[in-house]
N, C-alpha and C positions, 0 to 999 in steps of 0.2 A: 362650543357646547354650552347649552343653557341649563341653569339649575331649575329646581321646582318653582312653580308660580307661587308668589307670596299671597296669602289671603288678605283681603281687605278687612277693615275693622267690622264692617257689617257682616261679612261671612264668618268671622270669628265669633261674633255675638250669636248668630244663628246656630252655629255648631254647638255652642255652649248651651243654648236653650234646648236643642234636640237631645244632647247628651243628658241633660238634667231630667227631661221628660221621660227618656228611656230608662234612666236610673230609678225614678220613682216607681215605675211599673215593673222593674226588675226584668228587663228584656234580655239581659246578658250582654255578651260581646257583640260588637258591630261586625257584620260579615261583608256587606257590600253597600254601595251607594249608587243610585240611578237618578236620572232626570226623566220627568214625564209631565203630563198635564193632569190636573185634578180639580174637582169642585165638590162641595157638599151637596147631597141630595136634599131638595126642599122637604120640609116637614109636611106630613099629610094634614095635620091640624092647622088651620089658618091662624089661630091664636098662638100656637106654639111657634109657627113660622115667623109671625110678627115679633114675638118676644126674642127669638134668636137674632133677627136682624137688628133689633134695638140694642141687644147686648153687644153684638159685634161692632156696632157704630160707637158705643160708649168705650169699648176696649181698644178698638183699632182705628177708629175714625173712618170706617167704611162699612157699607152693608155687605151681607154675605150672599149676594145674588149669584146664582149658578152661572159659571162660565167655563165651558169645556176647554178653553185655551189658556187657563191660568197655569203658569209654569209652576211645577212642584218638584221638590226634592224628596226622594224615597231613600230611607236608610233601613236596611234589613239587618235584624239582629237574630240571635239564637232563638228567642222566644216570641218574636213579633217584629213589628216595624213601626216606623214613624213616617208621617207625611207632612211636610212643611209646605203650606200654600197660603198665600195672601196674609202673611204675618201670623198664622196660626200653626200650632203643632198638634197633629192628631196622632194618638198612640193606639196601635192595634195589637192585641195579644192573640197569638195563634190558638190558644186553648179556649178562647171566649168569642171569637169573631164569627160572623156569618158572611160567607162570600157568595156573591151573585155574579154570574157571567152573562154578558149580552154580546151575541155575535161571535163568530170565529173567523180566523184568517182564511182567505181563499187565494187562488192563483193571481187575482188582480190586486191583492192586498197582502203581500207576503209578510210584511211587518206586523200585520194585525192592527193597523192604525184605526180601523173602524170598530174595533171591539172595545168593550169596557169591562172593568173589574171593580165591583162595588163591595166594600167591606164596612162592617160596623166597628167603630172605635170603642174605647173603654167607657165612653160616656153615652153609648148607644146611638151615636150619630152616624149616618151613612156617608162614606167618602168614596167618590167615583174616580177611578184612575183610568187614564187613557195614555196610549203610547205616544212617544215622539218619533214619528217614522224615520226621521233623518238619522236617528241613533241606532236603530236596528237591534236593540237589546230587550225589547218588550217580552219576547218569549222566555227569556232568561229569568226576569224578575217575576213573571207570572208563575212559572214552574217552581221557583223557589218558594213563593207564597203558598202554592198548593201543597208542596211537600211539607212545609212547616205546619200547616193546618191539619193535614192527614196524620202526621206524626203525633201531634198534640191531642187530637180528638178521636181518632179511630179506636185506640185501645179503650178509651172511656165508653165509647158507643158499644163496643163488643161486651164489655163488662156489664153495662146496663141491660143489654139483651139477655145475657146469661142469667141475670137476676130476675128475669121475667118481665122487664119493662117493655113498653111500646114506644118506639121512636117515631118522630114525624119529621118529614122534610117537605115543608109546605103542606099540601093536602095529601101527600103520599105517606103511608105509614108502614111499619114493618115490626114484626116480632121474631122470635126464634123459630116460629112455626110457619109464618106466611108473610106475604107482602100484599098491599092493596091500595086502591084508590077508587072512590065512588063505588060503582057496582062491580069493579074488577077486584078479584081476590084470588090469589094463587098460593098454595102451599109450596115450600121450597123444592120438593122433588119434581114439581112441574115446571119450575123456572129454568130456562135455558140461557137467558142473557138479557142485557139491557143496552139500549143505545139512544143517542140523540139524533133524530132525523128531521130535517127542515125545522129546527128550533123546538121540537117537541120530544119529550122523553117517551120511549116505547119499551114495553116489556114483552119478552118472548115467553109465553106459557104454553107448553106442549106444541110448539111449532106455529102458534098464532101470535101475531104482534098486537098488543093492546096499548092504546094511548093512555098515558098517565099524566093528567093535568093539562092545562091550557098551553103553557110554554115553559121551556127549560129555564129561561131567564128568571122566572119567578120562584125557583126552587133553591133554597139556601144550601150551600155546601154540597152541591150535586155530586162532586167527585167523591165525597165520603159515601153517599148513597150507592154510587156505582161500585166502589170498593167493597162495600158490605154485600151487595148482590153477587159479585164475583167470588168473594170468599165463601159464602153460603153455597153457591153453585158447585164450587170445587169440593167443599166439605161433603155435600150430599152425594156427588159422583164418586168420591173416594170411599164412601161407605156402601155404595151400591154393589 
């Protein structure tokens, strides 16, 4: 019978840094740890991208060039998560992050290795997460992240709508009275459902499906948008 594997000095130092970063952002108790691949999304502004690379070189002795095969450690907490990759610790809070999903698992890719989950960390930087197919636990950590973000942000979104605010998800907007995108605008009594079909968000208004935006991957926190549509649909039907 063998005992637990003893951590190396490097692993102990990494865990200490992760715990310290999570403590500073008050993420609460650690719930689970996973392994995946991660990289930071390049900045859109060339000057900002160059400054980020310079800072990373000064801090860590390496540039932050994107590499989808950089091994990463994910630690999930009550109020967010940390991503340790290439010597850096990214901290993500569920109540503040934007999540973008690219691709979905299919029968040829049951582990979802071809999909990515992009989150914004507390510094506003985008971190791209990808599954390690040999582990087979990607669906588990993706679902946990989604549940955490919904729990933290959905009540706030409902309160804002009740206060008369207009919420936006990319170019899609909604109020307590209606939902719209470009020329498409539908009051909630006409809305029957929402779906993602061939990578595009579609809205069913009075039995006709309307395309909302170019691609689903460009919509932040799409699962919150879908939850709001479903809630309002049930609310309207309940009052009908």
